[in-house]
DRENRO-158976 format. One line per field, with one value per atom (N, C-alpha, C, CB): residue number from 1; residue in one letter; chain; x, y, z. Coordinates in steps of 0.05 Angstrom, whole numbers. Atoms other than C-alpha are relative to their C-alpha. Last residue first. Glycine has a CB too. Layout:
! DRENRO-158976
kollum: [NUM ...];
guba: [a ...];
sedo: [A ...];
c1: [X ...];
c2: [Y ...];
c3: [Z ...];
//
This chain:
! DRENRO-158976
kollum: [140 140 140 140 139 139 139 139 138 138 138 138 137 137 137 137 136 136 136 136 135 135 135 135 134 134 134 134 133 133 133 133 132 132 132 132 131 131 131 131 130 130 130 130 129 129 129 129 128 128 128 128 127 127 127 127 126 126 126 126 125 125 125 125 124 124 124 124 123 123 123 123 122 122 122 122 121 121 121 121 120 120 120 120 119 119 119 119 118 118 118 118 117 117 117 117 116 116 116 116 115 115 115 115 114 114 114 114 113 113 113 113 112 112 112 112 111 111 111 111 110 110 110 110 109 109 109 109 108 108 108 108 107 107 107 107 106 106 106 106 105 105 105 105 104 104 104 104 103 103 103 103 102 102 102 102 101 101 101 101 100 100 100 100 99 99 99 99 98 98 98 98 97 97 97 97 96 96 96 96 95 95 95 95 94 94 94 94 93 93 93 93 92 92 92 92 91 91 91 91 90 90 90 90 89 89 89 89 88 88 88 88 87 87 87 87 86 86 86 86 85 85 85 85 84 84 84 84 83 83 83 83 82 82 82 82 81 81 81 81 80 80 80 80 79 79 79 79 78 78 78 78 77 77 77 77 76 76 76 76 75 75 75 75 74 74 74 74 73 73 73 73 72 72 72 72 71 71 71 71 70 70 70 70 69 69 69 69 68 68 68 68 67 67 67 67 66 66 66 66 65 65 65 65 64 64 64 64 63 63 63 63 62 62 62 62 61 61 61 61 60 60 60 60 59 59 59 59 58 58 58 58 57 57 57 57 56 56 56 56 55 55 55 55 54 54 54 54 53 53 53 53 52 52 52 52 51 51 51 51 50 50 50 50 49 49 49 49 48 48 48 48 47 47 47 47 46 46 46 46 45 45 45 45 44 44 44 44 43 43 43 43 42 42 42 42 41 41 41 41 40 40 40 40 39 39 39 39 38 38 38 38 37 37 37 37 36 36 36 36 35 35 35 35 34 34 34 34 33 33 33 33 32 32 32 32 31 31 31 31 30 30 30 30 29 29 29 29 28 28 28 28 27 27 27 27 26 26 26 26 25 25 25 25 24 24 24 24 23 23 23 23 22 22 22 22 21 21 21 21 20 20 20 20 19 19 19 19 18 18 18 18 17 17 17 17 16 16 16 16 15 15 15 15 14 14 14 14 13 13 13 13 12 12 12 12 11 11 11 11 10 10 10 10 9 9 9 9 8 8 8 8 7 7 7 7 6 6 6 6 5 5 5 5 4 4 4 4 3 3 3 3 2 2 2 2 1 1 1 1];
guba: [g g g g e e e e e e e e e e e e e e e e d d d d e e e e v v v v q q q q e e e e f f f f t t t t e e e e p p p p y y y y i i i i n n n n l l l l e e e e e e e e l l l l a a a a k k k k d d d d i i i i a a a a q q q q g g g g l l l l l l l l y y y y c c c c r r r r i i i i t t t t v v v v d d d d f f f f y y y y e e e e w w w w d d d d e e e e s s s s l l l l f f f f h h h h e e e e a a a a v v v v s s s s a a a a a a a a g g g g e e e e d d d d f f f f e e e e h h h h l l l l a a a a d d d d k k k k l l l l l l l l d d d d v v v v n n n n n n n n t t t t v v v v y y y y v v v v k k k k a a a a r r r r a a a a r r r r s s s s f f f f t t t t y y y y s s s s g g g g s s s s g g g g n n n n g g g g t t t t v v v v s s s s d d d d c c c c t t t t w w w w l l l l e e e e d d d d n n n n l l l l q q q q d d d d r r r r f f f f d d d d d d d d y y y y d d d d s s s s y y y y e e e e s s s s r r r r l l l l h h h h e e e e p p p p d d d d i i i i n n n n y y y y e e e e s s s s d d d d i i i i y y y y d d d d l l l l i i i i d d d d s s s s t t t t m m m m a a a a q q q q l l l l y y y y n n n n y y y y m m m m];
sedo: [A A A A A A A A A A A A A A A A A A A A A A A A A A A A A A A A A A A A A A A A A A A A A A A A A A A A A A A A A A A A A A A A A A A A A A A A A A A A A A A A A A A A A A A A A A A A A A A A A A A A A A A A A A A A A A A A A A A A A A A A A A A A A A A A A A A A A A A A A A A A A A A A A A A A A A A A A A A A A A A A A A A A A A A A A A A A A A A A A A A A A A A A A A A A A A A A A A A A A A A A A A A A A A A A A A A A A A A A A A A A A A A A A A A A A A A A A A A A A A A A A A A A A A A A A A A A A A A A A A A A A A A A A A A A A A A A A A A A A A A A A A A A A A A A A A A A A A A A A A A A A A A A A A A A A A A A A A A A A A A A A A A A A A A A A A A A A A A A A A A A A A A A A A A A A A A A A A A A A A A A A A A A A A A A A A A A A A A A A A A A A A A A A A A A A A A A A A A A A A A A A A A A A A A A A A A A A A A A A A A A A A A A A A A A A A A A A A A A A A A A A A A A A A A A A A A A A A A A A A A A A A A A A A A A A A A A A A A A A A A A A A A A A A A A A A A A A A A A A A A A A A A A A A A A A A A A A A A A A A A A A A A A A A A A A A A A A A A A A A A A A A A A A A A A A A A A A A A A A A A A];
c1: [19 -573 -3 -25 0 -520 -18 28 -4 -536 -2 -21 24 -527 6 -9 -5 -473 -25 22 23 -482 7 -25 11 -414 -24 22 15 -398 -12 -22 26 -345 -13 3 0 -290 -28 9 -2 -290 1 24 24 -314 -1 -1 20 -259 -26 -6 -6 -207 -22 27 -25 -242 5 -1 -9 -298 28 -1 -1 -330 6 -26 22 -346 -2 4 24 -302 -25 1 4 -247 -26 23 10 -253 -6 19 28 -246 -12 0 17 -184 -29 9 3 -151 -19 28 17 -165 -5 12 28 -137 -19 -2 9 -73 -29 17 4 -64 -10 27 23 -76 -4 4 18 -29 -22 -12 -15 30 -19 19 -8 -17 15 17 24 -49 7 -21 7 19 -24 -7 -21 42 -7 27 6 -24 20 0 25 -13 -7 -23 -7 60 -25 12 -17 39 6 26 18 -17 15 -17 11 33 -19 -14 18 71 -11 14 23 102 -22 -11 22 150 -27 -3 -5 208 -22 26 2 179 3 21 29 166 -4 -11 14 237 -29 3 -6 267 -15 30 14 231 5 10 29 255 -16 -10 4 327 -29 17 -1 326 -5 27 -26 305 -1 15 -1 238 28 -22 -28 248 2 10 1 173 27 -21 12 179 1 -29 -20 226 -10 6 -22 178 22 11 10 120 22 -24 3 157 -8 -21 -27 179 -1 15 -12 108 28 1 13 82 10 -31 -12 132 -11 -4 -27 110 13 17 -7 36 28 -21 8 10 8 -30 -17 50 -8 -1 -27 17 17 13 0 -56 29 -15 8 -46 2 -28 -22 -9 -5 6 -20 -63 24 10 10 -115 21 -27 0 -75 -9 -18 -27 -60 2 17 -6 -133 28 -21 3 -159 3 -28 14 -161 -8 19 23 -145 -16 8 10 -97 -24 -6 -22 -52 -9 15 -4 -109 24 -25 9 -111 6 -30 -22 -69 -8 10 -6 -121 21 10 -29 -117 6 16 -14 -190 30 -2 14 -238 12 -29 -4 -187 -15 -10 27 -186 4 -17 3 -119 -27 2 -26 -95 -3 19 -2 -168 27 -3 20 -182 6 -28 -5 -118 -19 -5 -25 -124 5 24 5 -197 25 -8 18 -181 -5 -27 -17 -122 -17 13 -16 -168 17 18 17 -218 16 -22 10 -165 -18 -16 -21 -132 -8 25 -3 -197 21 7 -6 -208 3 26 -11 -228 6 24 -29 -272 9 6 -15 -340 30 -10 4 -380 17 -30 -11 -350 -4 -14 -29 -364 13 10 -8 -436 30 -13 4 -447 9 -29 -20 -415 -3 0 13 -460 21 -26 -17 -411 -14 12 19 -444 17 -18 -2 -395 -24 25 -10 -391 -1 28 12 -430 7 9 29 -418 -13 -8 10 -347 -30 12 -5 -331 -12 30 20 -363 3 5 27 -324 -21 -6 2 -261 -26 23 3 -272 -3 24 27 -283 -5 -4 17 -219 -29 3 -1 -183 -18 29 14 -206 0 14 29 -186 -16 -5 10 -118 -31 14 2 -103 -13 28 -6 -119 -4 -18 13 -116 10 7 -18 -95 -14 24];
c2: [5 -719 -28 9 28 -687 -6 -12 9 -618 -30 14 12 -605 -9 -24 26 -557 -11 3 10 -501 -28 -2 25 -474 -9 -22 15 -402 -24 18 11 -376 -16 -17 29 -338 -9 -14 7 -264 -30 13 -10 -242 -10 30 21 -286 8 -7 20 -235 -22 -12 14 -184 -19 -15 13 -134 -10 21 29 -119 -14 -10 10 -47 -31 9 -12 -20 -10 30 13 -68 10 4 26 -42 -16 -16 -3 29 -27 18 -7 11 2 26 23 -25 5 -8 19 33 -24 -8 -10 82 -18 28 4 41 8 16 29 38 -6 -14 11 112 -29 4 14 136 -15 19 18 156 -18 16 22 186 -21 10 16 228 -24 18 16 250 -17 19 21 271 -17 14 22 308 -23 11 12 350 -24 21 16 364 -15 17 21 389 -20 11 20 429 -23 14 18 462 -20 17 18 492 -21 -13 4 548 -17 27 -12 565 -3 -13 -28 554 14 4 -14 488 30 -10 -1 462 15 -28 -16 480 3 -12 -28 452 19 5 -7 386 30 -17 -2 382 8 -28 -23 398 4 -2 -24 349 25 2 -12 292 26 4 -28 258 11 17 -7 183 28 -21 -7 168 10 22 22 132 5 -6 22 185 -23 -9 -9 241 -21 26 0 203 8 18 28 188 -2 -14 11 261 -29 1 -11 284 -11 31 14 238 9 3 27 267 -17 -14 -1 337 -27 20 28 324 -2 -13 16 388 -29 3 -8 428 -14 30 10 389 6 12 30 398 -10 -11 9 472 -30 10 -6 485 -9 30 21 449 5 0 24 496 -23 -9 -5 558 -25 23 1 533 3 22 -22 520 -3 1 -25 476 25 -1 -21 423 24 10 12 361 23 -21 -12 394 -15 29 -10 372 13 20 -28 364 12 16 -6 289 28 -6 4 277 6 -28 -26 308 -2 20 -7 244 28 -20 17 228 8 -30 1 277 -18 -8 -25 295 -1 23 -11 223 24 -22 -26 209 13 -4 -13 152 28 -18 -20 135 15 -12 -22 100 23 -11 -13 57 24 -20 -16 42 15 -19 -24 21 18 -8 -17 -26 26 -14 -13 -55 20 -21 -20 -69 16 -13 -22 -104 22 -10 -12 -147 24 -22 -17 -160 14 -16 -24 -185 19 -7 4 -236 28 -16 27 -246 -6 -4 0 -185 -28 19 -21 -172 -1 27 2 -234 20 4 25 -241 -2 -24 -2 -167 -25 5 -17 -175 2 28 14 -234 16 -9 21 -197 -16 -19 25 -136 -22 -4 17 -79 -25 16 19 -43 -20 -14 29 13 -14 -9 11 86 -30 8 -12 127 -14 29 -1 84 11 17 27 69 0 -20 7 143 -28 1 -16 160 -8 30 11 104 14 1 25 129 -14 -19 -7 199 -25 17 -11 173 7 24 23 132 8 -14 15 193 -24 -8 -16 235 -15 27 -1 182 14 13 27 169 -1 -20 8 243 -27 0 29 261 -8 -16 13 337 -29 15 7 361 -16 -17];
c3: [-21 198 8 -8 -3 155 24 5 -28 135 2 18 -11 62 28 -17 -13 45 12 22 -14 -4 11 -19 11 -22 17 0 -20 -9 -13 14 8 -56 22 -26 3 -21 -8 26 29 -35 -5 -12 14 34 -29 1 -1 64 -14 29 21 41 -1 4 -5 86 -23 27 25 77 5 -24 -2 144 -26 12 17 123 2 -29 -11 180 -15 -1 -25 157 13 19 7 86 26 -17 10 112 -6 -25 -22 153 -8 13 -17 95 24 11 14 49 17 -27 -2 100 -14 -11 -28 108 2 19 -4 32 28 -4 14 24 5 -30 -18 79 -15 19 -17 34 17 18 17 -18 17 -23 6 37 -18 -14 -24 64 -7 24 -4 -6 24 5 19 -18 4 -29 -9 45 -18 0 -23 26 10 22 10 -43 23 -12 13 -12 -11 -22 -21 34 -11 21 14 -25 19 -24 -18 16 -14 8 15 -42 15 -28 4 6 -16 -14 -26 29 -4 20 -8 -41 26 3 20 -63 7 -28 -6 1 -19 -3 -24 -9 7 24 7 -81 25 -10 17 -62 -6 -26 -16 -4 -16 14 -4 -49 16 -26 8 -41 7 12 7 -34 -12 -20 28 -33 -11 -5 15 33 -30 9 1 61 -17 29 18 42 -2 11 27 73 -20 -3 8 138 -30 17 2 145 -10 27 25 131 -5 1 22 185 -27 2 0 234 -22 27 12 214 -1 15 6 228 -13 -18 -23 259 -3 5 -22 208 26 4 3 152 25 -25 0 172 0 -24 -27 189 2 7 -18 124 28 0 4 84 19 -29 -14 115 -3 -12 -29 95 16 8 -10 25 30 -14 -19 13 11 23 16 -43 17 -14 -15 13 -17 22 -13 -28 13 21 -26 -76 9 -4 -15 -134 26 -16 6 -183 14 9 27 -186 -8 -3 19 -124 -29 2 12 -77 -22 20 -2 -36 -10 -16 -18 -19 3 -9 -25 -50 21 -5 -16 -103 26 -16 -7 -129 19 14 14 -163 7 -30 2 -118 -12 -17 -21 -102 -1 27 3 -168 20 4 25 -168 -4 -23 -2 -94 -26 6 -16 -101 1 29 16 -159 16 -6 20 -119 -18 -18 -14 -60 -20 22 -8 -104 12 19 25 -137 6 -17 10 -70 -26 -5 -16 -41 -11 29 -28 -96 14 4 -4 -168 29 -17 -6 -169 6 24 14 -200 3 10 29 -183 -16 -6 10 -113 -30 14 -1 -99 -12 28 22 -122 -1 4 25 -76 -24 -3 4 -18 -26 23 -6 -27 -6 -16 -16 -32 11 23 -12 -90 16 -21 0 -104 12 14 25 -123 -2 -4 24 -72 -26 -2 -3 -10 -26 23 5 -32 1 21 28 -38 -6 -6 16 30 -30 4 -5 63 -16 31 16 29 5 8 28 56 -18 -10 4 126 -29 18 -2 122 -4 28 25 97 0 -6 21 156 -27 -4 -6 207 -22 27 4 175 5 18 28 169 -4 -12 2 241 -29 20 23 247 -1 -26 21 316 -22 12];
//
């Protein structure tokens, strides 16, 4: 069964590796805090085809592959459609036109925040990473 969260986390790790300097000092100099960095990632990845597919409308560029991913994760699709308040008529239209890539992208957008959090955790980037380190003299 296709694991969306695992696949997306891997894609995000690849993206961060190619696009960001995650040295803690650099992060502190570029971003005001963890939320600032996380929000920047979310904004960029929301339309990134290599993570959500939302830029072009497809992550897989394969209706057949998207169908497999989606049909193996119907409960996740239900949650995503509910979260984004998709109406029954819209869902029916996409289903009847076999627009599996639409459903695939919907799931990816729904999970984006969770996948970013998981990727940052794997990289050991936490809110504390953005706290300024003060030099303290040892008392003796």
